[in-house]
N, CA, C and O atoms as a Tinker XYZ file with bonds, in Angstrom:
   324  protein
     1  N     86.706000  146.138000   72.741000    73     2
     2  CA    86.095000  145.627000   73.724000    64     1     3
     3  C     86.340000  144.179000   74.222000    63     2     4     5
     4  O     86.342000  143.228000   73.441000    81     3
     5  N     86.545000  144.051000   75.557000    73     3     6
     6  CA    87.117000  142.776000   76.651000    64     5     7
     7  C     86.455000  141.731000   75.936000    63     6     8     9
     8  O     85.450000  141.870000   75.240000    81     7
     9  N     87.213000  140.462000   76.198000    73     7    10
    10  CA    86.644000  139.202000   75.623000    64     9    11
    11  C     86.179000  139.037000   77.122000    63    10    12    13
    12  O     87.021000  139.430000   77.930000    81    11
    13  N     85.167000  138.602000   77.587000    73    11    14
    14  CA    84.522000  137.990000   78.952000    64    13    15
    15  C     84.971000  136.425000   78.993000    63    14    16    17
    16  O     85.226000  135.725000   78.013000    81    15
    17  N     85.002000  136.084000   80.227000    73    15    18
    18  CA    85.560000  134.842000   80.553000    64    17    19
    19  C     84.259000  134.159000   81.110000    63    18    20    21
    20  O     83.717000  134.650000   82.100000    81    19
    21  N     83.852000  133.277000   80.631000    73    19    22
    22  CA    82.656000  132.543000   80.843000    64    21    23
    23  C     82.614000  132.248000   82.344000    63    22    24    25
    24  O     81.660000  132.437000   83.100000    81    23
    25  N     83.577000  131.852000   82.579000    73    23    26
    26  CA    83.288000  130.643000   84.340000    64    25    27
    27  C     83.833000  131.738000   85.187000    63    26    28    29
    28  O     84.459000  131.236000   86.120000    81    27
    29  N     83.842000  133.332000   85.239000    73    27    30
    30  CA    83.854000  134.326000   85.880000    64    29    31
    31  C     82.650000  135.229000   85.764000    63    30    32    33
    32  O     82.043000  135.415000   84.710000    81    31
    33  N     82.349000  135.778000   86.935000    73    31    34
    34  CA    81.715000  136.870000   86.826000    64    33    35
    35  C     82.390000  137.951000   86.293000    63    34    36    37
    36  O     83.618000  137.953000   86.381000    81    35
    37  N     81.617000  139.199000   85.564000    73    35    38
    38  CA    82.146000  140.148000   84.976000    64    37    39
    39  C     82.627000  141.166000   85.908000    63    38    40    41
    40  O     83.686000  141.754000   85.689000    81    39
    41  N     81.979000  141.381000   86.832000    73    39    42
    42  CA    82.439000  142.005000   88.399000    64    41    43
    43  C     84.109000  141.636000   88.526000    63    42    44    45
    44  O     85.118000  142.291000   88.270000    81    43
    45  N     83.910000  140.413000   88.992000    73    43    46
    46  CA    85.116000  140.191000   89.111000    64    45    47
    47  C     86.105000  140.659000   87.927000    63    46    48    49
    48  O     86.995000  141.483000   88.139000    81    47
    49  N     85.893000  140.098000   86.714000    73    47    50
    50  CA    86.916000  140.440000   85.903000    64    49    51
    51  C     87.669000  141.688000   85.812000    63    50    52    53
    52  O     88.880000  141.881000   85.704000    81    51
    53  N     86.247000  142.843000   85.910000    73    51    54
    54  CA    86.456000  144.005000   85.684000    64    53    55
    55  C     87.425000  144.729000   87.026000    63    54    56    57
    56  O     88.214000  145.659000   86.865000    81    55
    57  N     87.172000  144.135000   88.165000    73    55    58
    58  CA    88.089000  144.569000   89.577000    64    57    59
    59  C     89.108000  143.936000   88.964000    63    58    60    61
    60  O     89.965000  144.796000   88.761000    81    59
    61  N     89.493000  142.830000   88.537000    73    59    62
    62  CA    90.804000  142.376000   88.246000    64    61    63
    63  C     91.793000  143.252000   87.522000    63    62    64    65
    64  O     92.987000  143.461000   87.735000    81    63
    65  N     90.592000  143.909000   86.199000    73    63    66
    66  CA    91.377000  144.565000   85.025000    64    65    67
    67  C     91.986000  145.970000   85.811000    63    66    68    69
    68  O     93.123000  146.247000   85.430000    81    67
    69  N     91.412000  146.907000   86.852000    73    67    70
    70  CA    91.452000  147.866000   87.572000    64    69    71
    71  C     92.613000  147.574000   88.648000    63    70    72    73
    72  O     93.492000  148.377000   88.959000    81    71
    73  N     92.482000  146.519000   89.061000    73    71    74
    74  CA    94.023000  146.336000   90.210000    64    73    75
    75  C     95.016000  146.491000   89.118000    63    74    76    77
    76  O     95.592000  147.574000   89.012000    81    75
    77  N     95.342000  145.279000   88.084000    73    75    78
    78  CA    96.044000  145.382000   87.149000    64    77    79
    79  C     96.562000  146.909000   86.819000    63    78    80    81
    80  O     97.761000  147.187000   86.869000    81    79
    81  N     95.710000  147.722000   86.532000    73    79    82
    82  CA    95.834000  149.131000   86.150000    64    81    83
    83  C     96.788000  149.803000   87.126000    63    82    84    85
    84  O     97.802000  150.457000   86.883000    81    83
    85  N     96.143000  149.446000   88.448000    73    83    86
    86  CA    96.880000  150.191000   89.568000    64    85    87
    87  C     98.586000  149.800000   89.874000    63    86    88    89
    88  O     99.634000  150.391000   90.136000    81    87
    89  N     98.017000  148.219000   89.621000    73    87    90
    90  CA    99.581000  147.728000   89.729000    64    89    91
    91  C    100.782000  148.243000   88.946000    63    90    92    93
    92  O    101.916000  148.431000   89.387000    81    91
    93  N    100.343000  148.435000   87.733000    73    91    94
    94  CA   101.015000  149.176000   86.547000    64    93    95
    95  C    101.286000  150.509000   86.764000    63    94    96    97
    96  O    102.056000  151.029000   85.957000    81    95
    97  N    100.777000  151.295000   87.788000    73    95    98
    98  CA   100.921000  152.497000   87.709000    64    97    99
    99  C    100.122000  153.518000   86.714000    63    98   100   101
   100  O    100.246000  154.736000   86.580000    81    99
   101  N     99.303000  152.634000   86.098000    73    99   102
   102  CA    98.179000  153.745000   85.385000    64   101   103
   103  C     97.163000  154.759000   86.657000    63   102   104   105
   104  O     96.823000  155.939000   86.575000    81   103
   105  N     96.939000  153.928000   87.572000    73   103   106
   106  CA    96.206000  154.873000   88.590000    64   105   107
   107  C     97.217000  155.133000   90.062000    63   106   108   109
   108  O     96.964000  154.363000   90.989000    81   107
   109  N     97.954000  155.822000   90.217000    73   107   110
   110  CA    99.293000  156.079000   91.226000    64   109   111
   111  C     98.114000  156.144000   92.649000    63   110   112   113
   112  O     96.891000  156.285000   92.623000    81   111
   113  N     99.290000  155.936000   94.122000    73   111   114
   114  CA    98.102000  156.005000   95.048000    64   113   115
   115  C     97.293000  157.560000   95.095000    63   114   116   117
   116  O     97.843000  158.521000   94.558000    81   115
   117  N     96.398000  157.662000   95.551000    73   115   118
   118  CA    95.460000  158.667000   95.754000    64   117   119
   119  C     95.226000  159.339000   94.949000    63   118   120   121
   120  O     95.127000  160.548000   95.159000    81   119
   121  N     95.038000  158.753000   93.629000    73   119   122
   122  CA    94.442000  159.204000   92.370000    64   121   123
   123  C     93.077000  158.836000   92.255000    63   122   124   125
   124  O     92.746000  157.824000   92.873000    81   123
   125  N     92.259000  159.401000   91.636000    73   123   126
   126  CA    90.760000  158.794000   91.449000    64   125   127
   127  C     91.064000  157.318000   90.204000    63   126   128   129
   128  O     91.718000  157.198000   89.168000    81   127
   129  N     90.291000  156.524000   90.924000    73   127   130
   130  CA    89.696000  155.335000   89.609000    64   129   131
   131  C     88.560000  155.965000   89.142000    63   130   132   133
   132  O     88.076000  156.999000   89.602000    81   131
   133  N     88.110000  155.248000   88.125000    73   131   134
   134  CA    87.050000  155.561000   87.275000    64   133   135
   135  C     85.714000  155.249000   88.157000    63   134   136   137
   136  O     85.663000  154.201000   88.800000    81   135
   137  N     84.786000  156.047000   88.172000    73   135   138
   138  CA    83.502000  156.228000   88.422000    64   137   139
   139  C     82.583000  155.196000   88.431000    63   138   140   141
   140  O     82.990000  154.332000   87.653000    81   139
   141  N     81.559000  154.882000   88.930000    73   139   142
   142  CA    80.325000  153.897000   88.318000    64   141   143
   143  C     80.513000  153.853000   86.923000    63   142   144   145
   144  O     80.782000  152.961000   86.118000    81   143
   145  N     80.281000  155.155000   86.857000    73   143   146
   146  CA    79.419000  155.589000   85.167000    64   145   147
   147  C     80.339000  155.494000   84.390000    63   146   148   149
   148  O     79.957000  155.087000   83.293000    81   147
   149  N     81.795000  155.759000   84.481000    73   147   150
   150  CA    82.840000  155.355000   83.484000    64   149   151
   151  C     83.134000  154.026000   83.356000    63   150   152   153
   152  O     83.449000  153.483000   82.297000    81   151
   153  N     83.000000  153.309000   84.803000    73   151   154
   154  CA    83.010000  151.727000   84.400000    64   153   155
   155  C     81.800000  151.175000   83.329000    63   154   156   157
   156  O     82.091000  150.548000   82.311000    81   155
   157  N     80.762000  151.420000   83.617000    73   155   158
   158  CA    79.407000  151.308000   83.042000    64   157   159
   159  C     79.763000  151.645000   81.667000    63   158   160   161
   160  O     79.220000  151.124000   80.693000    81   159
   161  N     80.656000  152.498000   81.605000    73   159   162
   162  CA    80.620000  153.088000   79.779000    64   161   163
   163  C     81.611000  152.582000   79.306000    63   162   164   165
   164  O     81.494000  152.309000   78.112000    81   163
   165  N     82.862000  152.262000   79.907000    73   163   166
   166  CA    84.145000  151.321000   79.463000    64   165   167
   167  C     84.031000  149.890000   79.167000    63   166   168   169
   168  O     84.528000  149.183000   78.290000    81   167
   169  N     83.302000  149.684000   80.063000    73   167   170
   170  CA    82.889000  148.021000   79.875000    64   169   171
   171  C     81.716000  147.370000   79.458000    63   170   172   173
   172  O     81.457000  146.199000   79.181000    81   171
   173  N     80.966000  148.580000   79.484000    73   171   174
   174  CA    79.647000  147.813000   78.863000    64   173   175
   175  C     78.869000  147.124000   79.814000    63   174   176   177
   176  O     78.176000  146.196000   79.396000    81   175
   177  N     78.848000  147.462000   81.281000    73   175   178
   178  CA    78.376000  146.602000   82.270000    64   177   179
   179  C     77.196000  147.488000   82.914000    63   178   180   181
   180  O     77.035000  148.694000   82.726000    81   179
   181  N     76.391000  146.626000   83.727000    73   179   182
   182  CA    75.252000  147.345000   84.257000    64   181   183
   183  C     75.710000  148.116000   85.650000    63   182   184   185
   184  O     76.516000  147.608000   86.430000    81   183
   185  N     75.141000  149.306000   85.843000    73   183   186
   186  CA    75.427000  149.999000   87.058000    64   185   187
   187  C     75.334000  149.219000   88.254000    63   186   188   189
   188  O     76.124000  149.629000   89.105000    81   187
   189  N     74.762000  148.401000   88.558000    73   187   190
   190  CA    74.728000  147.308000   89.426000    64   189   191
   191  C     76.271000  146.468000   89.795000    63   190   192   193
   192  O     76.845000  146.252000   90.862000    81   191
   193  N     76.596000  146.138000   88.390000    73   191   194
   194  CA    77.639000  145.525000   88.337000    64   193   195
   195  C     79.046000  146.390000   88.330000    63   194   196   197
   196  O     80.158000  145.877000   88.449000    81   195
   197  N     78.856000  147.413000   88.213000    73   195   198
   198  CA    80.107000  148.851000   88.551000    64   197   199
   199  C     80.107000  148.762000   89.988000    63   198   200   201
   200  O     81.176000  148.564000   90.567000    81   199
   201  N     79.242000  148.861000   90.504000    73   199   202
   202  CA    78.936000  149.211000   91.702000    64   201   203
   203  C     79.676000  148.043000   92.744000    63   202   204   205
   204  O     80.333000  148.311000   93.749000    81   203
   205  N     79.390000  146.764000   92.237000    73   203   206
   206  CA    79.665000  145.576000   92.790000    64   205   207
   207  C     81.258000  145.787000   92.445000    63   206   208   209
   208  O     81.861000  145.170000   93.323000    81   207
   209  N     82.126000  146.345000   91.614000    73   207   210
   210  CA    83.498000  146.204000   91.126000    64   209   211
   211  C     84.080000  147.193000   92.201000    63   210   212   213
   212  O     85.072000  146.928000   92.881000    81   211
   213  N     83.336000  148.403000   92.286000    73   211   214
   214  CA    84.059000  149.138000   93.707000    64   213   215
   215  C     84.165000  148.559000   94.914000    63   214   216   217
   216  O     85.152000  148.418000   95.636000    81   215
   217  N     82.794000  148.165000   95.091000    73   215   218
   218  CA    82.551000  147.696000   96.735000    64   217   219
   219  C     83.765000  146.456000   97.015000    63   218   220   221
   220  O     84.200000  146.242000   98.146000    81   219
   221  N     84.176000  145.773000   95.924000    73   219   222
   222  CA    84.751000  144.425000   96.272000    64   221   223
   223  C     86.468000  145.005000   95.990000    63   222   224   225
   224  O     87.394000  144.243000   96.267000    81   223
   225  N     86.659000  145.976000   95.596000    73   223   226
   226  CA    87.945000  146.874000   95.504000    64   225   227
   227  C     88.100000  147.346000   97.025000    63   226   228   229
   228  O     89.071000  146.977000   97.686000    81   227
   229  N     87.274000  148.037000   97.465000    73   227   230
   230  CA    87.155000  148.946000   98.462000    64   229   231
   231  C     87.385000  148.211000   99.714000    63   230   232   233
   232  O     88.165000  148.563000  100.599000    81   231
   233  N     86.361000  146.764000   99.718000    73   231   234
   234  CA    86.672000  145.515000  100.741000    64   233   235
   235  C     88.017000  145.216000  100.706000    63   234   236   237
   236  O     88.594000  145.236000  101.794000    81   235
   237  N     88.616000  144.962000   99.786000    73   235   238
   238  CA    89.882000  144.647000   99.512000    64   237   239
   239  C     91.311000  145.567000   99.569000    63   238   240   241
   240  O     92.474000  145.302000   99.266000    81   239
   241  N     90.546000  146.959000  100.189000    73   239   242
   242  CA    91.404000  147.705000  100.934000    64   241   243
   243  C     92.271000  148.334000   99.296000    63   242   244   245
   244  O     93.353000  148.917000   99.234000    81   243
   245  N     91.349000  147.960000   98.144000    73   243   246
   246  CA    92.724000  148.790000   97.238000    64   245   247
   247  C     92.393000  150.109000   96.649000    63   246   248   249
   248  O     93.155000  150.765000   95.939000    81   247
   249  N     91.164000  150.449000   97.013000    73   247   250
   250  CA    90.775000  151.650000   97.092000    64   249   251
   251  C     89.960000  152.151000   98.358000    63   250   252   253
   252  O     89.571000  151.410000   99.260000    81   251
   253  N     89.750000  153.603000   98.285000    73   251   254
   254  CA    89.027000  154.357000   99.332000    64   253   255
   255  C     88.232000  155.044000   98.635000    63   254   256   257
   256  O     88.466000  155.528000   97.528000    81   255
   257  N     86.822000  155.146000   99.532000    73   255   258
   258  CA    85.920000  156.271000   99.078000    64   257   259
   259  C     86.080000  157.603000   99.950000    63   258   260   261
   260  O     86.582000  157.556000  101.073000    81   259
   261  N     85.725000  158.536000   99.498000    73   259   262
   262  CA    85.467000  160.096000  100.120000    64   261   263
   263  C     84.341000  160.476000   99.729000    63   262   264   265
   264  O     84.315000  160.998000   98.614000    81   263
   265  N     83.345000  160.380000  100.316000    73   263   266
   266  CA    81.834000  160.888000  100.428000    64   265   267
   267  C     81.680000  162.096000   99.420000    63   266   268   269
   268  O     82.199000  163.131000   99.839000    81   267
   269  N     81.052000  162.186000   98.130000    73   267   270
   270  CA    80.924000  163.402000   97.565000    64   269   271
   271  C     82.007000  163.652000   96.733000    63   270   272   273
   272  O     81.939000  164.624000   95.980000    81   271
   273  N     83.124000  162.854000   96.736000    73   271   274
   274  CA    84.061000  162.899000   95.666000    64   273   275
   275  C     84.717000  161.810000   94.711000    63   274   276   277
   276  O     85.206000  162.094000   93.617000    81   275
   277  N     84.676000  160.699000   95.178000    73   275   278
   278  CA    84.561000  159.590000   94.396000    64   277   279
   279  C     85.434000  158.521000   95.120000    63   278   280   281
   280  O     85.485000  158.607000   96.347000    81   279
   281  N     85.983000  157.732000   94.632000    73   279   282
   282  CA    86.990000  156.595000   95.124000    64   281   283
   283  C     88.246000  156.433000   94.309000    63   282   284   285
   284  O     88.290000  156.424000   93.079000    81   283
   285  N     89.426000  156.285000   95.267000    73   283   286
   286  CA    90.864000  156.540000   95.189000    64   285   287
   287  C     91.763000  155.512000   95.454000    63   286   288   289
   288  O     91.414000  154.766000   96.370000    81   287
   289  N     92.751000  155.278000   94.950000    73   287   290
   290  CA    93.903000  154.084000   95.206000    64   289   291
   291  C     94.088000  154.368000   96.604000    63   290   292   293
   292  O     93.902000  155.429000   97.200000    81   291
   293  N     94.421000  153.432000   96.965000    73   291   294
   294  CA    94.955000  153.398000   98.640000    64   293   295
   295  C     96.736000  153.013000   98.263000    63   294   296   297
   296  O     97.201000  152.579000   97.209000    81   295
   297  N     97.383000  153.329000   99.432000    73   295   298
   298  CA    98.362000  153.127000   99.998000    64   297   299
   299  C     98.359000  151.556000  100.010000    63   298   300   301
   300  O     97.481000  150.752000  100.324000    81   299
   301  N     99.880000  151.370000   99.476000    73   299   302
   302  CA   100.165000  149.626000   99.890000    64   301   303
   303  C    100.117000  149.528000  101.146000    63   302   304   305
   304  O    100.467000  150.413000  101.926000    81   303
   305  N     99.653000  148.380000  101.462000    73   303   306
   306  CA    99.287000  147.961000  103.045000    64   305   307
   307  C    100.797000  148.069000  103.863000    63   306   308   309
   308  O    100.775000  148.597000  104.975000    81   307
   309  N    101.844000  147.673000  103.429000    73   307   310
   310  CA   102.937000  147.817000  103.963000    64   309   311
   311  C    103.569000  149.234000  103.971000    63   310   312   313
   312  O    104.608000  149.357000  104.620000    81   311
   313  N    103.096000  150.260000  103.362000    73   311   314
   314  CA   103.627000  151.436000  103.203000    64   313   315
   315  C    103.918000  152.431000  104.721000    63   314   316   317
   316  O    104.858000  153.204000  104.906000    81   315
   317  N    103.043000  152.180000  105.457000    73   315   318
   318  CA   103.178000  152.463000  106.794000    64   317   319
   319  C    104.112000  151.884000  107.927000    63   318   320   321
   320  O    104.200000  152.287000  109.086000    81   319
   321  N    104.880000  150.705000  107.241000    73   319   322
   322  CA   106.037000  149.968000  108.347000    64   321   323
   323  C    107.148000  150.601000  108.078000    63   322   324
   324  O    108.180000  150.323000  108.688000    81   323
């Protein structure tokens, strides 16, 4: 189980964990990241919190969503240059 830091919201901490997994290659580019349901199960957080995690990652350009399919790892921002 995760040890939550009291000085940071859970959704920020979970988003950081997923970003670390992407950076380490656990989730390669264009592969799915955990769904809301999977995040809820793994981290023991509320569904709304899990949704906020995915929204944050998408807002930062770390993942992209495909309607009806889920969320996937975005290519690095400098990949097209």
